[in-house]
C-alpha positions as CSV (number, residue, x, y, z in Angstrom):
1,M,-11.8,27.4,-43.9
2,F,-9.3,25.3,-42.2
3,R,-6.1,24.3,-43.8
4,P,-3.5,22.1,-42.4
5,R,0.0,22.9,-42.0
6,P,2.3,21.7,-44.8
7,G,3.3,18.2,-44.3
8,R,0.5,17.5,-41.9
9,V,-2.2,15.0,-42.7
10,V,-5.8,15.7,-41.1
11,Q,-7.7,12.4,-40.7
12,A,-11.2,12.2,-39.2
13,Y,-13.6,9.5,-38.3
14,K,-17.5,9.5,-38.2
15,F,-19.3,7.0,-35.9
16,A,-23.2,6.2,-36.0
17,L,-24.5,5.7,-32.6
18,D,-27.2,2.7,-32.4
19,P,-27.6,2.4,-28.8
20,N,-30.1,-0.3,-27.0
21,V,-32.9,1.3,-24.9
22,G,-30.7,1.2,-21.7
23,Q,-28.1,2.9,-23.4
24,E,-30.2,5.4,-24.7
25,Q,-31.7,6.2,-21.5
26,A,-28.2,6.6,-19.9
27,L,-27.0,9.0,-22.7
28,R,-30.0,11.1,-22.1
29,S,-29.5,11.1,-18.5
30,H,-25.8,12.3,-19.0
31,C,-27.0,14.9,-21.5
32,G,-29.2,16.2,-19.1
33,A,-27.1,16.2,-16.3
34,A,-24.5,18.3,-18.4
35,R,-27.2,20.9,-19.5
36,A,-28.2,21.3,-15.7
37,A,-24.7,21.9,-14.7
38,Y,-24.2,24.3,-17.6
39,N,-27.3,26.1,-16.6
40,W,-26.3,26.2,-12.8
41,A,-22.9,27.8,-13.9
42,V,-24.8,30.4,-16.0
43,S,-27.2,31.3,-13.6
44,W,-24.5,31.4,-10.7
45,V,-22.2,33.8,-12.8
46,T,-25.1,36.0,-14.1
47,A,-26.3,36.4,-10.5
48,S,-23.2,38.1,-9.5
49,W,-23.4,40.3,-12.7
50,W,-26.7,41.4,-11.6
51,Q,-25.7,42.0,-8.0
52,R,-22.7,44.2,-9.0
53,K,-24.8,46.3,-11.3
54,A,-27.6,46.7,-8.4
55,E,-24.8,47.6,-5.8
56,A,-23.3,50.2,-8.4
57,S,-26.8,51.8,-9.2
58,Y,-26.9,52.4,-5.4
59,G,-23.5,54.0,-5.5
60,I,-21.4,51.6,-3.9
61,G,-17.6,52.2,-4.8
62,E,-15.8,49.4,-7.3
63,E,-13.5,48.0,-4.5
64,E,-16.7,47.2,-2.3
65,L,-18.8,45.5,-4.9
66,T,-19.5,41.8,-4.8
67,P,-16.6,40.1,-6.5
68,W,-16.8,38.7,-9.9
69,R,-17.4,35.1,-10.4
70,P,-15.1,33.1,-12.7
71,W,-16.6,30.9,-15.5
72,S,-14.2,28.2,-15.1
73,L,-14.7,25.1,-13.1
74,P,-11.5,25.3,-10.9
75,G,-12.2,29.2,-10.4
76,S,-15.8,28.5,-9.3
77,G,-14.7,26.4,-6.2
78,R,-17.1,23.6,-7.4
79,R,-15.4,20.0,-7.9
80,P,-16.9,17.3,-10.2
81,G,-19.1,14.9,-8.2
82,H,-20.0,17.4,-5.6
83,A,-22.9,19.0,-7.5
84,T,-26.3,19.4,-5.8
85,R,-28.9,16.7,-6.9
86,V,-31.2,18.3,-9.5
87,E,-34.6,16.7,-10.1
88,A,-35.8,16.4,-13.4
89,S,-37.5,14.1,-15.9
90,W,-34.2,12.9,-17.5
91,S,-32.6,12.1,-14.1
92,R,-35.3,9.2,-13.0
93,P,-34.9,5.7,-14.0
């Protein structure tokens, strides 16, 4: 359970969203894009793990294995706004 430090006050706000049809469509599109980006990152990192495992099974030394891929955006070399286009039902108007 969270307990604030002595002398500190914790305050929170709760908001209810009531979007109109256009706003709801935009929210769904943004959520879908975030999910697609997350799935891409997971598959990108996982692919290197499987590649390293396969290489190790062939007896390739640690120093010659495919390099590890980082989880972070800066470490991945990707930049926001430079993602490839993903075609999905939530991305179409």
